[in-house]
GUVODREN-239178 format. One record per residue (C-alpha): x negated, z negated, y negated. Coordinates in steps of 0.2 Angstrom, whole numbers, padded with zeros to 4 digits, always signed. Example, Ala and Ser with C-alpha at 12.3 -4.5 7.8 and 13.67 -1.06 7.14 Angstrom:
BEGIN
-0062-0039+0022
-0068-0036+0005
This chain:
BEGIN
-1359-1407-0667
-1341-1411-0664
-1337-1432-0661
-1325-1439-0646
-1314-1456-0652
-1325-1468-0650
-1336-1461-0661
-1324-1457-0675
-1318-1475-0674
-1334-1483-0676
-1342-1473-0688
-1328-1476-0699
-1330-1495-0697
-1349-1495-0697
-1355-1510-0708
-1372-1512-0702
-1386-1500-0690
-1380-1480-0688
-1370-1474-0673
-1386-1471-0661
-1381-1477-0643
-1391-1490-0636
-1393-1497-0654
-1385-1513-0661
-1373-1509-0674
-1359-1520-0684
-1342-1515-0686
-1327-1520-0699
-1314-1529-0689
-1296-1524-0695
-1287-1536-0684
-1290-1551-0674
-1280-1560-0659
-1283-1579-0651
-1275-1585-0637
-1271-1604-0636
-1285-1606-0623
-1299-1601-0632
-1290-1602-0651
-1292-1618-0653
-1312-1619-0655
-1313-1602-0663
-1302-1610-0676
-1313-1626-0677
-1326-1616-0679
-1317-1605-0692
-1315-1621-0703
-1334-1625-0701
-1337-1607-0710
-1330-1616-0726
-1319-1600-0727
-1303-1602-0738
-1292-1587-0728
-1293-1575-0716
-1303-1557-0724
-1294-1549-0708
-1279-1535-0712
-1270-1544-0699
-1275-1559-0688
-1261-1565-0674
-1264-1584-0665
-1254-1583-0650
-1248-1598-0637
-1249-1589-0620
-1260-1598-0607
-1256-1617-0609
-1238-1617-0611
-1233-1628-0592
-1245-1641-0589
-1243-1659-0590
-1251-1670-0605
-1250-1673-0621
-1267-1662-0624
-1259-1643-0624
-1244-1648-0636
-1257-1657-0647
-1269-1640-0648
-1251-1628-0650
-1248-1640-0667
-1264-1640-0673
-1265-1620-0670
-1248-1617-0679
-1256-1627-0695
-1272-1617-0696
-1264-1602-0695
-1250-1607-0709
-1266-1614-0719
-1277-1599-0716
-1266-1586-0717
-1264-1583-0699
-1247-1575-0690
-1242-1588-0677
-1234-1582-0661
-1222-1596-0652
-1224-1601-0635
-1210-1592-0627
-1214-1578-0638
-1224-1568-0622
-1243-1565-0618
-1254-1562-0631
-1258-1543-0625
-1241-1536-0621
-1232-1543-0638
-1249-1536-0649
-1245-1519-0639
-1227-1520-0645
-1228-1526-0662
-1245-1524-0670
-1257-1513-0661
-1261-1498-0673
-1270-1482-0667
-1289-1480-0674
-1291-1497-0680
-1301-1510-0671
-1296-1526-0664
-1307-1541-0658
-1299-1553-0646
-1304-1569-0639
-1297-1564-0622
-1307-1554-0610
-1292-1541-0608
-1291-1538-0628
-1296-1517-0620
-1277-1518-0617
-1276-1511-0635
-1284-1495-0632
-1268-1488-0623
-1262-1487-0640
-1277-1479-0648
-1288-1493-0653
-1306-1500-0651
-1299-1515-0644
-1314-1527-0639
-1314-1544-0630
-1327-1558-0636
-1331-1576-0637
-1319-1585-0650
-1334-1587-0663
-1337-1571-0663
-1318-1568-0668
-1319-1584-0680
-1333-1572-0689
-1322-1558-0690
-1311-1568-0700
-1322-1573-0710
-1324-1556-0716
-1342-1554-0704
-1347-1537-0693
-1343-1541-0674
-1360-1534-0667
-1363-1525-0652
-1372-1512-0641
-1367-1496-0649
-1360-1488-0633
-1363-1476-0622
-1346-1465-0620
-1339-1459-0604
-1326-1444-0603
-1314-1447-0588
-1304-1432-0588
-1287-1434-0579
-1279-1420-0570
-1263-1418-0562
-1248-1431-0561
-1247-1447-0552
-1236-1446-0536
-1221-1455-0530
-1224-1474-0527
-1241-1473-0535
-1244-1481-0551
-1256-1483-0566
-1263-1497-0557
-1269-1487-0545
-1277-1477-0556
-1288-1492-0564
-1291-1497-0544
-1298-1479-0541
-1308-1484-0557
-1316-1498-0549
-1320-1490-0533
-1330-1477-0542
-1337-1487-0553
-1339-1505-0548
-1338-1522-0556
-1358-1523-0560
-1369-1509-0569
-1356-1503-0584
-1363-1514-0599
-1363-1505-0615
-1352-1491-0609
-1334-1488-0615
-1321-1475-0604
-1312-1462-0615
-1299-1455-0606
-1291-1436-0609
-1284-1420-0600
-1268-1414-0595
-1265-1429-0586
-1266-1440-0600
-1250-1431-0607
-1240-1438-0590
-1244-1457-0595
-1233-1468-0605
-1240-1479-0616
-1239-1493-0605
-1246-1486-0591
-1261-1481-0602
-1260-1501-0606
-1264-1505-0587
-1278-1493-0585
-1287-1499-0600
-1282-1519-0597
-1292-1519-0579
-1307-1508-0587
-1313-1525-0592
-1317-1526-0573
-1329-1513-0575
-1337-1522-0589
-1337-1509-0599
-1336-1513-0617
-1318-1507-0620
-1308-1490-0614
-1297-1479-0626
-1284-1465-0623
-1279-1453-0638
-1266-1458-0651
-1253-1443-0645
-1235-1438-0646
-1234-1450-0632
-1243-1464-0644
-1227-1460-0658
-1214-1460-0647
-1218-1478-0640
-1219-1483-0660
-1204-1477-0665
-1196-1486-0651
-1203-1500-0658
-1199-1496-0676
-1215-1493-0680
-1217-1474-0683
-1226-1476-0697
-1240-1485-0689
-1244-1470-0680
-1259-1458-0685
-1264-1443-0672
-1284-1447-0664
-1290-1435-0651
-1309-1429-0650
-1314-1414-0655
-1315-1397-0642
-1336-1399-0643
-1337-1418-0642
-1351-1423-0632
-1353-1440-0618
-1366-1449-0609
-1358-1441-0594
-1341-1434-0587
-1330-1437-0572
-1313-1428-0567
-1298-1440-0560
-1285-1429-0551
-1272-1439-0552
-1262-1430-0538
-1274-1436-0525
-1274-1456-0530
-1262-1467-0516
-1257-1485-0515
-1274-1495-0518
-1278-1514-0517
-1292-1525-0523
-1294-1536-0508
-1303-1555-0511
-1313-1559-0519
-1317-1548-0532
-1306-1533-0542
-1320-1521-0535
-1317-1524-0517
-1305-1509-0515
-1295-1505-0499
-1282-1491-0495
-1263-1500-0495
-1261-1492-0478
-1279-1500-0471
-1269-1516-0475
-1253-1512-0470
-1243-1524-0457
-1251-1542-0465
-1238-1557-0467
-1236-1560-0484
-1232-1578-0491
-1232-1574-0510
-1228-1559-0521
-1233-1564-0541
-1227-1550-0552
-1232-1550-0572
-1248-1554-0581
-1254-1544-0596
-1261-1530-0583
-1242-1526-0575
-1228-1535-0585
-1221-1521-0597
-1202-1513-0598
-1208-1502-0586
-1215-1509-0575
-1201-1523-0572
-1188-1509-0574
-1196-1502-0558
-1197-1518-0548
-1179-1520-0552
-1172-1504-0546
-1183-1505-0530
-1175-1524-0527
-1159-1518-0530
-1147-1523-0518
-1159-1532-0509
-1167-1553-0504
-1183-1557-0503
-1190-1558-0486
-1187-1577-0480
-1205-1580-0478
-1209-1571-0496
-1211-1583-0511
-1208-1572-0525
-1211-1576-0543
-1209-1562-0559
-1216-1567-0578
-1210-1554-0591
-1225-1551-0602
-1214-1552-0617
-1199-1561-0623
-1195-1543-0630
-1197-1536-0611
-1185-1550-0606
-1172-1544-0618
-1173-1529-0614
-1172-1528-0594
-1157-1540-0597
-1148-1528-0606
-1154-1516-0594
-1142-1526-0580
-1162-1528-0572
-1165-1545-0574
-1149-1551-0563
-1156-1537-0553
-1171-1545-0551
-1165-1563-0551
-1151-1558-0538
-1166-1551-0525
-1173-1570-0524
-1186-1570-0540
-1192-1587-0548
-1191-1583-0565
-1207-1590-0573
-1209-1588-0595
-1218-1574-0602
-1232-1582-0602
-1250-1579-0591
-1246-1592-0579
-1250-1588-0561
-1264-1576-0566
-1275-1589-0573
-1270-1603-0560
-1260-1615-0571
-1244-1611-0560
-1237-1605-0544
-1254-1608-0533
-1250-1603-0516
-1250-1613-0501
-1266-1616-0490
-1274-1599-0483
-1260-1592-0490
-1259-1571-0491
-1256-1569-0511
-1250-1550-0519
-1253-1552-0537
-1250-1538-0551
-1263-1547-0561
-1281-1542-0565
-1293-1555-0556
-1292-1561-0538
-1309-1573-0539
-1311-1588-0527
-1300-1601-0531
-1294-1593-0549
-1275-1595-0540
-1277-1616-0538
-1279-1612-0519
-1297-1611-0512
-1292-1604-0497
-1277-1592-0504
-1283-1574-0502
-1277-1565-0516
-1274-1544-0516
-1272-1536-0533
-1259-1524-0531
-1246-1512-0540
-1228-1516-0546
-1221-1504-0534
-1232-1512-0518
-1228-1529-0523
-1210-1524-0520
-1212-1519-0506
-1221-1535-0500
-1206-1543-0506
-1194-1532-0494
-1202-1530-0480
-1213-1547-0479
-1230-1538-0476
-1241-1527-0485
-1232-1511-0485
-1236-1495-0492
-1222-1493-0504
-1221-1473-0499
-1215-1480-0483
-1199-1486-0492
-1191-1470-0492
-1190-1473-0474
-1175-1487-0477
-1167-1477-0490
-1176-1485-0504
-1179-1469-0517
-1193-1471-0530
-1185-1475-0549
-1189-1463-0561
-1188-1476-0577
-1187-1465-0594
-1193-1476-0609
-1180-1481-0623
-1177-1473-0636
-1177-1489-0647
-1182-1508-0640
-1170-1521-0643
-1182-1531-0657
-1181-1550-0662
-1197-1553-0670
-1189-1571-0674
-1203-1583-0663
-1215-1576-0675
-1221-1588-0689
-1229-1579-0705
-1237-1589-0715
-1232-1595-0731
-1237-1590-0749
-1244-1606-0755
-1256-1614-0740
-1264-1628-0751
-1253-1641-0745
-1252-1638-0728
-1262-1652-0717
-1270-1647-0702
-1264-1657-0687
-1276-1665-0677
-1272-1673-0661
-1283-1687-0650
-1290-1672-0640
-1297-1659-0654
-1315-1664-0658
-1327-1656-0669
-1339-1642-0660
-1353-1646-0652
-1371-1645-0664
-1386-1634-0654
-1402-1640-0659
-1416-1627-0665
-1425-1618-0650
-1439-1628-0642
-1456-1625-0642
-1458-1627-0624
-1444-1626-0612
-1445-1641-0598
-1433-1643-0585
-1425-1641-0568
-1416-1627-0560
-1402-1638-0559
-1391-1622-0551
-1397-1609-0542
-1381-1596-0540
-1380-1578-0531
-1373-1562-0537
-1359-1557-0547
-1354-1577-0555
-1339-1576-0566
-1336-1586-0581
-1322-1594-0568
-1335-1600-0556
-1344-1607-0569
-1330-1617-0579
-1313-1616-0572
-1296-1611-0578
-1280-1618-0571
-1275-1636-0573
-1294-1639-0584
-1290-1630-0599
-1282-1642-0607
-1299-1649-0611
-1305-1634-0619
-1303-1643-0636
-1315-1659-0629
-1329-1652-0625
-1337-1668-0617
-1322-1670-0603
-1320-1651-0601
-1340-1651-0596
-1336-1663-0581
-1328-1649-0572
-1345-1636-0573
-1347-1628-0559
-1334-1637-0551
-1329-1620-0538
-1348-1617-0533
-1357-1636-0533
-1344-1650-0538
-1359-1663-0541
-1368-1650-0553
-1362-1661-0569
-1370-1676-0561
-1385-1668-0558
-1384-1659-0575
-1383-1675-0583
-1396-1685-0575
-1408-1672-0580
-1401-1672-0599
-1405-1692-0599
-1423-1690-0594
-1424-1676-0610
-1427-1663-0598
-1419-1647-0599
-1407-1639-0588
-1411-1622-0581
-1399-1610-0572
-1404-1596-0561
-1393-1581-0555
-1391-1565-0548
-1383-1550-0553
-1369-1548-0566
-1372-1566-0570
-1356-1570-0579
-1342-1557-0575
-1325-1559-0581
-1316-1570-0594
-1322-1570-0612
-1321-1589-0611
-1335-1595-0623
-1334-1612-0616
-1343-1607-0602
-1359-1607-0613
-1353-1619-0624
-1351-1631-0611
-1368-1630-0605
-1377-1631-0622
-1368-1648-0623
-1376-1650-0605
-1393-1648-0610
-1396-1630-0603
-1407-1623-0613
-1411-1605-0602
-1403-1594-0589
-1412-1582-0580
-1405-1570-0569
-1407-1552-0563
-1394-1544-0575
-1380-1549-0588
-1364-1544-0593
-1359-1541-0609
-1348-1554-0618
-1356-1570-0609
-1372-1564-0615
-1366-1565-0634
-1359-1582-0631
-1375-1587-0621
-1384-1580-0639
-1371-1590-0650
-1374-1605-0644
-1390-1606-0642
-1395-1601-0624
-1408-1589-0619
-1403-1576-0607
-1418-1571-0598
-1419-1558-0585
-1433-1556-0572
-1445-1542-0572
-1444-1541-0556
-1430-1545-0546
-1440-1552-0530
-1444-1566-0540
-1426-1574-0540
-1431-1577-0520
-1446-1588-0526
-1435-1599-0534
-1423-1613-0526
-1414-1626-0533
-1423-1641-0541
-1439-1631-0543
-1447-1640-0560
-1448-1624-0570
-1459-1623-0588
-1457-1609-0601
-1471-1613-0613
-1474-1609-0632
-1456-1599-0632
-1454-1597-0650
-1469-1590-0653
-1467-1577-0639
-1451-1573-0645
-1457-1573-0664
-1469-1563-0658
-1459-1551-0645
-1473-1556-0634
-1472-1558-0615
-1463-1572-0609
-1470-1581-0591
-1461-1594-0583
-1472-1609-0574
-1465-1614-0558
-1472-1631-0556
-1465-1635-0538
-1471-1620-0531
-1489-1619-0541
-1485-1600-0546
-1478-1588-0561
-1469-1577-0565
-1463-1564-0580
-1445-1563-0588
-1440-1552-0602
-1428-1558-0617
-1417-1541-0621
-1412-1547-0639
-1412-1538-0656
-1422-1543-0670
-1405-1550-0676
-1402-1561-0659
-1418-1567-0662
-1418-1575-0676
-1400-1583-0670
-1408-1591-0656
-1424-1597-0665
-1410-1606-0675
-1402-1615-0660
-1385-1601-0661
-1373-1593-0673
-1365-1607-0683
-1384-1615-0685
-1390-1596-0691
-1376-1593-0703
-1380-1611-0712
-1398-1604-0715
-1391-1589-0724
-1378-1599-0734
């Protein structure tokens, strides 16, 4: 029987288990990436493992998140990251070099390889034919130390692309269409594999946009074939030697197959406050726009910005529109500058931000109160922009450019009416390449001293699983709670190396009084318990959404369903993820209820039924712990680091 692309790559990298969809497997990781918001804790955990150097083929530490904030904390973290990279054999990408996913695609990504990144948009690498997966920082640290990365062997969904995108319709509209079809929940344990004649019409940057935002569907990753288009891109990056052909066998099998006709897609938008809220741009046209932000790891490539520059050439941003642009990498800036496009963008009134995550994570360019903000980024969660009352719409660069000119949400196809023709952007035969902002590790690293500022502390330790969890429902939340809801990004990210301080902002967007209540419960010796609805833990891979609750004495999260990365992070830090046996039991629980989960260690060991007593209501209900044998052992030990010590 033939094999699909996912099976071919995963089987080649299998170190534990068998390729059986739905079963747990362990795979060898070839490359890792971290960014500075998640990297500090990942490397602190790596140091705690006592390994002398990385064991991967390649690991890169990027500085792209905390680059513009005030205070000593971020600068201290960056110096720590640079010294750790030199000590352990890691390439260091300096601030200003660009966003990790864009830069990695340009300079390091290789078809057929596995990539694990401490950022949920690591699947961007699928655009070049990698199995690229986002994970918590601790999982990345384990991979750098030569440990397997464990995942559920995925169910592969074949997405057959036919036709060709019409003028003014973009790759962003393709992935928004995928979100309309699959939504943001219910896709855990799946991978999108793209195929069909339509694939040949998409450049690598367009493919990367599609795989990047597959993360919002909750899939493990997304992947495109490695073909002549891939080879041409790598050749333009002077990396033709890294190319290998990668395609599915003609008789490959899939869990499910769908067909998407690119000809039929039209400009789309994700409206507030979820990437899964999809409407046609035409349905919203005429709405006044206050801000347009172009950039992020989703849409900041050479092709994206050249397209915007051609649309805006000779135009000036509407007086009511604040226009911000953040190129994805230093390479993108240099190449659009050589083409004269950077001047066209600036002349049109752009505020040029640095090549960093910036506005996407809410650490700059927060819009005014009640603003309508159009962004080419990948998430529009409540408050993520830094302004809770703002309404953020996710759009393509073409739709963003149309709003810059008109001051309103505008179907970009209507620009033809004012004499703007659709630009046909040709990818360069060879990019201008300048790798001078990469710092490669020295040959002799034994004399390197790790720099540790006062904001950097040791990773907090978790305790072994208790016999009985006894505590209070400190907070009850609804469906689609994201890691942004649990622990914010933006200006608070500078405390990610300081878990006690960062924990003060837990659930700040949902309920600012959570920290105070959790502290009081923790001081009494009882446990904090979180209750959630469907798709708990969507969004970012930030492990602090589990690490900070662990520090605050959370022992269990009970929800209807969980998302993949957050589930792994909870287990890594000794918090047991439990699902309701009956969803209706969710409605019987109130915030403040006193719960008890007796004999949980015994029930886990023996794989017995787990019952929860609601002592406030005088009732009980059943929950399930869907864990592999390995995960049960980790839970009993109190988390991954504690479990690893038992193996030494």
